[in-house]
N, C-alpha and C positions, 0 to 999 in steps of 0.2 A: 506492498501500499505506498511507502515511503517514496517508490518509484513516480505515483502520479503528481506527488507535491510539485515537482518543477516544471511539468508540464501546465499544472494549473494555475499554479502562480504566474508563467509567462502569457498563457490565453486571461487571465484574469488582466495582466498589468497592459497585455495590448488594447483591451477593452476598456478598461479605465483611459488609456491614453489617446484611442480613437474618440471616447466622450468627449473627455475636455477639446480637443481640437474641432469637434463638431461643436460644440458650445460657443467656444470662442470667434469658430469661424462665423457661423449663425448670427451671432451678435456682430459682429464685423459688418456683416453684409446687410446688415435689417438698419444700420445706422444709414436715414439718409438726411442728405441736404435738403433743406426745407426751400423749395424753389417759390421765389419771387410770384405772390399773385397782380402784381403789377408790372410795367415794364420799369425800365429806369426812371429818374424824376426828372425829366430834362430843365424842368422849370425852375426846381431845387439847383442843381448844377450850376444853371447860368445865372442865378443870384449869388449863389456862394464865388461864381469866379468875380463875378462883377465886386464883390464885398472884398475880395482879392487883391486887386490889380492895383498897379501903382504907377503912375500917380493916383487917386480915390477917383473915381466921379463920383457924377452930381448925387446930389442928394435926391433929387426924382427919378436919376433913372434906376436906383435903387428902390424905392418905394415902387416905380412900374412893377419891376422885379418881383418882389416883394408880393404885389398885388398877383401877377400871372403866377406865382407860386403858390399864393390863397386859392387862387380860381383849381387850379389842378387839386389842392388837398380838399376841395368842395365838391368835387368829380368823382376823387377815389372814395369819399365819402357814401353821397350817394350812390357811387355802386356798393358799394360795402353793405347800405340799408336794404337795397332791391335785393341782392341775394341774399341777403343772410335768413329770412324765412325760409327760402326754399332747400335753401342747404338744410334747415335746421330738419323740414320734414324727411328729408330724405336723409338724413343722420337716423332718424327716430326710426325710418322704417327699416331699415339697415342697407339702405342703394349708395351707402354716400360712408368708405373706408374714414378712419381715423385721420391716416395721414392726411387727407385733401382738406378735411375740416381744423386740422394745425395748421396746415395751411394757412385756414383762412384765418383762424383767431390771429395767428403772427401778422398777418396781411393788417386785419383790425388793430391790432394794436400800434403798428408800425404807424398806419393811418392818427391813427389818436394823437400818438406822438408829434409826428409831422405837425397837426395843427395847432397844436401849444407851442412847438417850437415858432411857427407863423406869428403867433398871440404874442409871444416874447418878443419875435424882434421887430414886431409892429408898434409896442409900445417903448422903441427904443425910439423912434422915429418921434410920432407925436400921442401925449398921454391921449390913452385910453381908445389908442385908432384899434386894439385888437375887437373893442367891442360893435365895430362896425364895417372892419374888413372883408369879413366873410358875408356882411350881408351885401355887399358892394361886387365880392366875388360873383355871388350867388348869382344878381344882377346881372352882371357882362355874361355869366357861363348863360342865363336864360334871353338874353340879346343875341349872342351867337349863333346859339339854337334856333332864335328862330329867321337867323339870317340864314343859316343852311337850309332852313326848310323852303323859305321863300326861293333860291335859288333851285330850289330839287320841284316847285310847282312852277317857276319859269322855264325850266328842263322841258316839263312833261306840256306846258303849253305848246313849247316850241317846235314839240314830236308833233302833237295833237296838230297843230298847223301847216306843220310838213308833209303828215300823213290825209291829211286833208286836198293837200295839193293835188299830191299823188293819186285823190281816188282811195286811197286805204281807209279803212275804219280803226281806231284805235281801241275797240272794246275787243274783247275773248271770244265773244258769241261765234258761232258757226254759222247764224245767215247771216255773215258781212263777206265771206271769201266767194 
């Protein structure tokens, strides 16, 4: 019976070594880098670049860049608020993985930190500007959206006019062919 101790110990050591290796390997491969929810914030980079230029740029350029940064922040907050209910529902029903939910939460926290940074920066230019900068940014976003909608309507009108000149119907019905 003593002749079975050495092979048993050898097999036990091999199994233990493979188990430890497997455990470490799985932990290393399961660690994922959280992918950003939003693309790079170009408005923030532009503001920081203007802030760090030598010689310093005029204050109104910095304020304009900060307002652009606030517009991007508001755009991201609106996207987060719009996507959160659907993602929560998907998470509750099990159709959404924890990794995606963690990415979303990281994006939400990053967006809130960005808004806090913008508010602090706004107060360095004017006292209490942080109270109005986001309202102004929201209004500017709405204005941009209206301009885009107007351009889309103008393009559709132009397409309809072109089709009318060519004798084509712009509707999707079979009776027009």
